[in-house]
N, C-alpha and C positions, 0 to 999 in steps of 0.2 A: 981122205981126204976131205974139207969139207969147203962145199959155193953154196955160194948165192943164186939159186934158181928163185922165178912167177911162177903161183901156182894158185889154183883155183881153188878158197878153203871153202868149204859150207858151211858154216856150221854159219860162219860172216857174210857170204855173199856175195864173198872180195875180191881180186888179184890179188894175192899178195908176195914178199917177196920174205923166203927161210933161207935156214942156210941147212942141204942135208949129203945125205950122203948119198952115193950112185949105187945100185944093187944088181945086178943079170940074173934074174930067171928068164929060160926059155929062147936066146938070145936076145931079148929089149934091151933096152937102159930104163930103170926106174931112177929116177931121183925121191928120196923120199923118207924126212922132217914135223915139221913141226909150225901152225900155225905164233908167230907172234904175241898174238894181239889173245885169244881165245886158250891158244894150247891144243888147239885140237891139231890129228897126223893129216900134214897135204902127202899125195901123190903126187906125183909129174914124172907121162913117159915121154920119155928122149928121142926113141926111137932106135934101130938094129946097128948090132955093135959092128 
């Protein structure tokens, strides 16, 4: 299930809206996707489940 998130792209140095998948590691939820402008991977920590 892909949803829209806002994350910081390190390469563009701007906040970008991206569509990503939610993954869970060690009780932390994280949205992972790619920057629509440059294609770099973007991660956003969503918090504990």
